[in-house]
Structure formats: structure tokens, C-alpha cells
C-alpha positions as CSV (number, residue, x, y, z in Angstrom):
1,M,-4.9,4.8,-0.6
2,K,-3.0,3.6,-3.6
3,C,-3.8,0.1,-4.9
4,I,-1.3,-2.1,-6.8
5,S,-2.9,-5.3,-8.3
6,V,-0.7,-8.4,-8.7
7,Y,-2.3,-11.0,-11.0
8,T,-1.3,-14.4,-9.6
9,K,-3.1,-16.9,-7.4
10,N,0.2,-18.4,-6.1
11,F,1.1,-17.0,-2.7
12,E,4.7,-18.2,-3.0
13,V,5.2,-16.3,-6.2
14,F,3.6,-13.2,-4.7
15,S,5.8,-13.4,-1.6
16,D,8.9,-13.7,-3.7
17,L,8.0,-10.6,-5.8
18,Y,6.6,-8.5,-2.9
19,E,9.7,-6.4,-2.1
20,K,10.3,-5.7,-5.8
21,I,6.7,-4.6,-6.3
22,I,6.8,-2.3,-3.3
23,D,10.0,-0.7,-4.4
24,M,9.0,-0.2,-8.1
25,E,7.7,3.1,-9.3
26,L,4.5,2.8,-11.3
27,A,2.6,5.7,-12.8
28,E,-1.2,5.7,-12.4
29,N,-2.8,2.9,-14.4
30,E,0.6,1.7,-15.5
31,E,1.1,-2.0,-16.0
32,K,4.3,-4.0,-15.9
33,E,5.3,-7.6,-16.0
34,I,7.9,-9.2,-13.6
35,E,8.9,-12.8,-14.0
36,G,5.7,-13.6,-15.9
37,V,3.4,-11.9,-13.4
38,T,1.4,-8.8,-14.3
39,I,1.5,-5.9,-11.9
40,S,-0.8,-2.9,-12.3
41,E,-1.1,0.4,-10.5
42,S,-4.9,0.6,-10.0
43,G,-5.1,4.2,-8.8
44,E,-6.8,5.5,-5.7
45,V,-9.3,3.4,-3.7
46,P,-11.8,4.7,-1.3
47,D,-11.1,3.7,2.3
48,N,-14.4,1.8,2.6
49,Y,-13.4,-0.6,-0.3
50,I,-11.1,-2.5,2.1
51,A,-13.8,-2.8,4.8
52,R,-16.3,-4.0,2.2
53,M,-13.9,-6.6,0.8
54,K,-13.0,-7.9,4.2
55,Q,-16.7,-9.0,4.6
56,K,-16.7,-11.1,1.5
57,P,-16.1,-14.9,1.8
58,G,-13.0,-16.1,0.1
59,V,-11.0,-12.9,0.7
60,V,-7.8,-13.3,2.7
61,V,-6.6,-10.2,4.5
62,M,-2.9,-9.6,5.4
63,K,-1.4,-6.6,7.2
64,V,2.1,-5.2,7.1
65,R,1.9,-3.3,10.4
66,D,5.2,-1.4,10.3
67,R,4.3,0.2,7.0
68,D,0.5,0.3,7.4
69,I,0.1,-1.7,4.2
70,T,-3.0,-4.0,3.7
71,I,-3.0,-6.9,1.3
72,L,-6.1,-8.6,0.1
73,Q,-6.1,-11.9,-1.8
74,H,-9.1,-13.1,-3.7
75,G,-9.4,-15.2,-6.8
76,E,-6.3,-14.9,-8.9
77,V,-5.3,-11.4,-7.7
78,F,-3.5,-9.8,-4.7
79,E,-4.3,-6.2,-4.0
80,I,-1.7,-4.1,-2.1
81,F,-3.0,-1.0,-0.5
82,I,-0.4,1.6,0.4
83,P,-1.2,4.8,2.3
84,E,-0.4,8.0,0.4
85,K,2.4,8.9,2.9
86,E,4.4,5.9,1.6
87,F,4.8,7.7,-1.7
88,V,6.3,10.9,-0.3
89,V,9.9,11.4,-1.5
90,H,12.3,12.1,1.4
């Protein structure tokens, strides 16, 4: 799974930027700023990372079922986990 980190603790800001973030193309380890929020492509994450994070207190888990995307929010960061198949060019 690919991970995109979004550095904000404000859910409303994250929600407003979500579609832009999903649609943007980022190279591995690339960092960009949108409307004052830093977005970083964090590379591949092992599948068990999400399971481990779900067990921690203070971690909010969100699921976008139609695209199989998982979003974790903890501290001042949102992590968007996108399955590899989402990156295939049609």
C-alpha cells in the first residue's frame, strides 16, 4: 500500500483538501504544500502497519469503501493508505 501523509490536525481542512490530494501525482518521498498544508508521499507501508496502528489509543480510523482506501488520523497527521491498484494508469 502507498501512504500519503497530510500534516494537519484539522479534520475540516483535511476534508476540504482530500479530493485534491487523491488526484495529485506524487513521486516517492515527494513533498508538496497545498493551501498551507504539507502533503508527503511516504512510500510503501507493510500491511500489518495499519493493523498495529488501529490498536493504539488516540488513532481514528476511516474507510473509503468504494476505493478501498484507509485513512488514519493521529496527532497532527492524517495518513491515507491507497492500494497499489489505484495507481494503475487506465
